[in-house]
C-alpha positions in Angstrom: 0.3 0.3 0.0 1.0 3.4 -0.8 -0.1 5.3 2.1 0.9 9.4 3.1 0.1 11.6 5.9 -0.8 14.9 4.0 -0.1 17.7 6.8 0.1 22.3 6.3 3.4 23.2 8.3 3.4 23.9 11.0 0.2 21.7 11.9 -1.3 21.0 15.1 -2.2 17.4 14.6 0.4 16.5 12.7 2.4 14.2 15.7 -0.7 13.1 16.8 -2.0 12.3 13.7 2.0 10.3 12.6 1.2 8.4 16.6 -2.5 7.7 15.4 -1.2 5.5 12.1 1.9 3.9 13.4 -0.5 2.6 16.3 -3.3 1.7 13.4 -0.7 0.2 11.2 0.5 -2.0 14.1 -2.6 -3.6 15.3 -4.1 -4.2 12.2 -1.2 -6.0 11.3 0.7 -4.5 9.3 3.7 -3.6 11.3 6.3 -3.4 8.0 3.7 -0.8 6.3 5.8 2.6 6.0 3.9 5.9 5.3 5.6 9.4 4.2 4.5 12.5 5.7 3.9 15.2 3.0 3.5 19.6 3.8 0.9 20.8 1.6 2.2 24.2 0.5 0.3 26.6 -1.8 -3.8 26.9 -2.5 -2.8 25.2 -5.9 -1.5 21.9 -4.6 -4.5 21.7 -1.7 -6.9 21.7 -5.0 -5.2 19.0 -7.0 -4.7 16.8 -4.5 -8.3 17.0 -3.0 -6.1 18.2 -0.1 -9.4 18.2 2.7 -7.3 20.1 5.4 -4.6 19.4 7.9 -4.3 16.0 8.6 -5.4 13.9 5.5 -4.4 10.6 5.3 -4.1 9.1 1.7 -4.6 5.4 1.3 -3.6 3.9 -2.3 -4.1 7.7 -3.4 -7.5 8.1 -2.1 -8.7 10.0 0.5 -11.0 7.6 3.2 -12.7 10.4 5.2 -13.5 12.5 2.2 -16.6 14.1 1.4 -18.3 15.9 -1.0 -19.2 19.0 1.5 -15.4 19.6 2.7 -13.8 21.8 0.3 -10.6 21.6 -0.3 -7.5 24.1 1.6 -4.8 25.4 3.7 -6.3 24.6 6.8 -7.2 22.3 9.6 -9.9 19.5 9.2 -12.1 18.4 11.4 -13.9 14.7 11.7 -16.9 13.8 13.0 -16.8 11.4 16.2 -19.5 8.8 17.2 -20.3 11.2 20.2 -19.0 14.8 20.9 -17.9 17.3 18.6 -15.4 16.9 15.8 -11.8 16.2 15.9 -8.9 16.7 14.4 -7.9 13.6 14.2 -10.7 10.0 13.1 -11.0 7.4 15.6 -8.8 4.6 15.8 -11.5 2.5 14.9 -12.2 4.2 11.4 -8.6 4.5 10.5 -7.8 0.7 11.2 -11.2 -0.1 9.7 -9.6 2.3 6.0 -6.4 0.1 6.2 -8.5 -3.2 6.1 -10.3 -1.9 3.1 -7.4 -0.8 1.5 -5.3 -3.9 2.4 -7.9 -6.4 0.5 -8.5 -4.5 -1.8 -4.1 -4.3 -2.2 -3.8 -8.1 -2.1 -7.4 -8.7 -4.3 -5.5 -7.1 -7.1 -2.4 -8.3 -6.6 -3.1 -12.1 -5.8 -2.8 -12.1 -2.7 -4.6 -12.7 0.0 -3.9 -10.9 3.6 -5.9 -11.8 6.4 
């Protein structure tokens, strides 16, 4: 899988997002899976990448948390929570689920099986 954590410069949630991603990967049995952190530098790049705010998790080039109502731009991103107000990070369960789905798709397209 290709995983990219997109952030704006000095994002207050960057370290927490990277830690959450590492935890989700580890708990999903993907301990050896790496990821990169990319700083989105301007509005043009944000629009071109479909960047809906910092942090954005791209898995195989897709944003598993994308929705039609969130505009692109150099801003902080909010993720809905099962209870309470939105947060600057998705839940661990939601991120694990997105990774598991992507791992299954990646395995099926490469002819491999991932349990």
